[in-house]
C-alpha positions, 0 to 999 in steps of 0.5 A: 404326670397322670392325665386322669387328674381332674378338679375333684381329685385336686380339691381334697389333696395336698399339692405344691409347685413342682421344685423345677418350676419358677414363677415370674410375676407379671401384671396379669398374674405370672409366667410359670416355667418348668425347667424340667420339661421346658414348658411355659404356662400363663397364670392369668389371675393374681388370685391364682398366683396367690393360691399356687404359691400357698398350696403347700401351706394347707392340708388341702386345696379347698383349705388353701382356697379358703385361706386365700379368701377365694369366693366359694363360687369360684372354687370350681374354676380354680380347681379346674385350673389347678388340675390342668397345672397338675396334668402338665407337671407344674404341680405335684402331690405333697408327700408329708414325709418328704415335705421338708426336702421339697421345701429345701429343693425350691430355695 
């Protein structure tokens, strides 16, 4: 994935969890493991886990944050965290033409 993904690029786009990433709930949030690149990531907030799990359901990241009732004052921190996940290939852009295929791959 590109290293030039920043919070601004994430905010207006539509993203989803990479099909090869699994989330394991933990008291602090979740562990995210990428079976493709064997990377492990800690999602240190239950709110961030909720947002990541809901990303593909809204037209943009900002819409997802609003749907998850994230305080607007926290949006910048969330978009920075999501940008870091995208740079690590844990999140991928949603291609509307392939959305149904992507949903099937994760099951």
